[in-house]
MARPAKOL-180558 format. One record per residue (C-alpha): x, y negated, z negated; residue in one letter. Coordinates in steps of 0.2 Angstrom, whole numbers, plus 5000, padded with zeros to 4 digits. Layout:
XYZa
...
# end
This chain:
501950645045m
502850575058r
503750445046a
504050585033n
505050675049e
506050525054g
506550475037n
505750295037y
504050225028a
502650135034v
502149965025m
500549935019a
499949785013i
498449715001n
497249595013c
495449555006f
494849465024n
495049435041i
496449305040e
497449415030t
497349555040a
497649465056r
499149415052a
499749575043v
499349675061i
499949525071d
501749545062a
501949715064a
501349695082a
502849595086s
503949725080l
503049875087r
502949965069a
501350045063p
500549955048i
499149985034i
497849885030i
497749915010n
495949825002i
496049884985v
494749914974q
494249744967e
494449624980h
492849774988l
492049744972v
492349564969n
492349484988h
492149625004c
491349765002d
491649915013s
490449905026a
490949695028l
492849735030i
493049905041a
492149825055p
493049705056i
494849795052v
494349915065k
494049775080h
495849705074l
496549875077a
495749915095q
496149745098r
498249785093a
499749845101s
500149955087v
499450095075e
498350045062v
497650135049a
496150055035l
496750135019n
495550085002f
496850074989d
496750124970h
495150194970g
494450244955a
492650244957d
492350394964i
490550304973a
491550174981l
492850274987v
491550384996k
490750255000k
492350185009a
492450335019l
490750325026h
490950155031d
492450225042g
493950185030f
495450305040s
496050335021s
495650325004v
496850334989m
495950424974m
496650354957d
496350484943a
498150464936s
497450374921r
496750574916y
497650714910d
498350814923l
497050964928d
495550814927q
496850714940n
497050874952i
495050934951a
494550744956i
495650714968t
495350884976r
493450834978s
493850674986i
495350794999v
493750895003e
492450745005f
493650675016a
493950815028q
491950785034t
492650605040y
494250655046g
495250555035a
496750555027s
496950545005v
498350474995e
498450544977g
499550474961e
500450584948i
501250484934g
500750294932c
501450144937m
501550004925g
500949814927a
501949674924n
501049614910d
502449674898g
502049824902h
503149874915r
503750084921t
504450164906d
505150344907d
503650424898d
502450334914m
503750424930k
503150564938t
503750734933r
504350834949p
503750994943q
501950934941e
502150834955a
502350984966l
500951074958r
499750924962f
500150924979l
499751104981k
498351114972e
497350964978t
498050954997g
498250794997v
499150725014d
500350605003c
500850574984l
501150394975a
502550434963v
503350314950s
505050304946y
505350124941g
504150004949s
502649914945s
501049814948h
501249614948g
502549494948n
504149524940y
504849384929p
505949264938e
507449344940g
507249514934y
507549684947v
506649844940p
508050004938k
507150154950f
507750294945d
508250394962f
508850544956e
506950574951r
506450524968l
507850624976k
506950784967e
505250744968i
505750744988k
506950914988e
505450994978l
503950924990t
504550895006h
503150795008a
502550615011p
502850504998l
502250334993v
503050194982l
501650054975h
502449894970g
503249864983g
503349674978s
505049604969g
505849764969s
507249694978g
508049734995d
509149884991e
507949964982n
506649974994i
507950015007i
508550164996n
507050214993s
506650235009v
508350325013k
507950454996y
506150495005g
504950365002i
503750345019n
502350235014k
502850055002i
501249954995n
501649784994v
500349654989g
500849524976c
502249454987d
501149455004f
499949324994m
501249224985n
501849185002a
500149125009n
499749034989t
501448954994a
501248885013a
499448805005i
500248724994k
501748665005q
500348605018h
499448515004l
500948424999a
501448365016e
499848335021d
498348295007p
497048265020d
497548415032i
496048495041n
495448655033y
495548755049w
497248685054v
497848725038m
497048915035m
497848945053n
499748885051q
499548995035v
499049145045e
500449115054k
501849065041e
501349215030s
501849335043q
503849315037q
503749415022i
502749555031v
504149545044k
505349565032h
504449725021y
504449815039i
506349795043e
506749865029l
505450005027s
506450075046g
504750055054s
505349915068v
504949985085g
504250175078k
502250145084s
501750245099l
# end
């Protein structure tokens, strides 16, 4: 709510282990910015379950000098979403956008009610973000403003992910998506709610800045952060194929912070932590 009132956005960076979470938190702390650690469902299922990762991030958050939230990103499995809340996640995204509007509302509302027991916040999604595998977001997938208003009223979500031109994954080299800012402005004027941009990676600085200007309060970035980690590893191995693994990972953790800081600066959240 503070970001909504202050017209800035909080960055939500996809992480999956202690190194990525620590890098993101340290980057935020250096700029006195609040931060969200996003754990996507695929990573919880295949790498670190919620009972394992939640205590790690909570300990890092307790040591941090800035506010840190732990969010379950794109939770499509209701049982896993509920387990994440039970295991200590401070927020969850219930992604029922693949269902029709009535089903999406019903499923999301049930999670909002369940989350109240834990004092956790819930993000919903209406409209659908594409993926950069040749199926990028088109007009039919974008959020309809009146449906967004109904969704908010009937679910009681704390924030709403909307689709207005972004897609998940890596864009083709040189491609910059076209954002429908008129649609975003209409949704904001109707709802006055905290809005979320998914697929922030590769969207371009101008699109990010204008998204915040016209009402986005949370920005999800995954690929750009992962790519920065991969690039740093490749560089270290190219320079020294025999580098000690711990030395390399320690350096990568520090170097990957630069892209996080860049997005924090674009989001307007520098210095916004209490």
